[in-house]
C-alpha positions in Angstrom: 29.6 10.8 -39.3 33.4 11.2 -39.7 34.9 14.6 -38.9 37.8 16.4 -40.7 39.9 15.6 -37.6 39.1 11.9 -38.0 40.2 12.0 -41.7 43.5 13.6 -40.8 44.1 11.0 -38.1 43.4 8.2 -40.6 45.7 9.8 -43.2 48.5 10.0 -40.5 48.8 6.2 -41.0 50.2 6.8 -44.5 53.9 6.9 -44.3 56.1 8.4 -47.1 58.5 5.6 -47.6 61.2 7.9 -48.9 61.5 9.8 -45.7 59.7 7.7 -43.1 57.2 10.3 -41.9 53.5 10.4 -42.2 52.2 12.6 -45.0 50.1 14.8 -42.6 53.3 15.7 -40.6 55.1 16.3 -43.9 52.5 18.9 -44.8 51.3 17.1 -47.9 47.6 17.2 -47.0 46.1 20.5 -47.8 42.5 19.9 -47.0 39.8 17.3 -46.3 36.1 17.9 -46.6 33.5 15.5 -45.3 30.0 15.5 -46.8 27.9 12.8 -45.4 29.6 9.5 -46.2 31.9 11.1 -48.8 35.3 12.6 -48.3 37.3 14.9 -50.6 41.0 15.1 -49.9 43.3 17.7 -51.5 47.0 16.9 -51.3 50.3 17.3 -53.0 53.5 15.4 -53.3 57.0 16.5 -52.6 58.0 16.3 -56.2 56.0 16.2 -59.5 57.9 13.1 -60.7 57.3 11.1 -57.5 57.4 7.4 -58.6 54.8 6.5 -56.0 52.2 9.1 -57.1 49.4 6.6 -57.8 50.3 4.4 -54.8 50.2 7.4 -52.4 46.8 8.4 -53.7 45.5 4.9 -53.2 47.0 4.7 -49.7 45.2 7.8 -48.7 41.9 6.5 -50.1 42.4 3.2 -48.3 43.2 4.9 -45.0 40.1 7.1 -45.2 37.8 4.3 -46.3 38.6 2.5 -43.0 36.7 5.1 -41.1 33.2 4.2 -40.0 30.4 5.8 -42.2 32.8 6.7 -45.0 31.8 5.0 -48.2 33.6 7.0 -50.9 36.8 9.1 -51.2 38.1 11.4 -53.9 41.7 12.5 -53.8 42.9 15.5 -55.8 46.6 16.0 -56.2 47.5 19.7 -56.8 50.8 21.4 -57.4 50.0 24.9 -56.2 51.0 25.9 -53.7 54.2 23.9 -54.3 55.3 21.8 -51.3 58.4 22.9 -49.4 59.9 21.8 -46.1 58.4 24.8 -44.3 55.0 23.1 -44.6 56.2 20.2 -42.5 55.8 19.9 -38.7 58.6 21.1 -36.5 59.3 17.4 -35.6 59.9 16.6 -39.2 61.9 19.7 -39.9 64.2 18.9 -37.0 64.6 15.3 -38.0 65.5 16.3 -41.6 67.9 19.0 -40.4 65.8 21.9 -41.6 65.8 23.6 -38.2 
């Protein structure tokens, strides 16, 4: 059975094309829950009007479905808490000039 850590590693393959960093390092993934062969992912986007909204959700689903023993994925996009640069990893903050 996949673990939460496996899910996060899989999602790290999803790169935000606008900034060139993976969405886990950007802090856009809020949670992942594994129940048997099903995974629920809670995430946000950097802006509500993101033109890649549906594509990003599909990319997350596709990445998680590549894990062995995962047969279904639901992705919920939430807006609270609102994303901000402080949620990103130090590497991302440094690269974007936030620290």
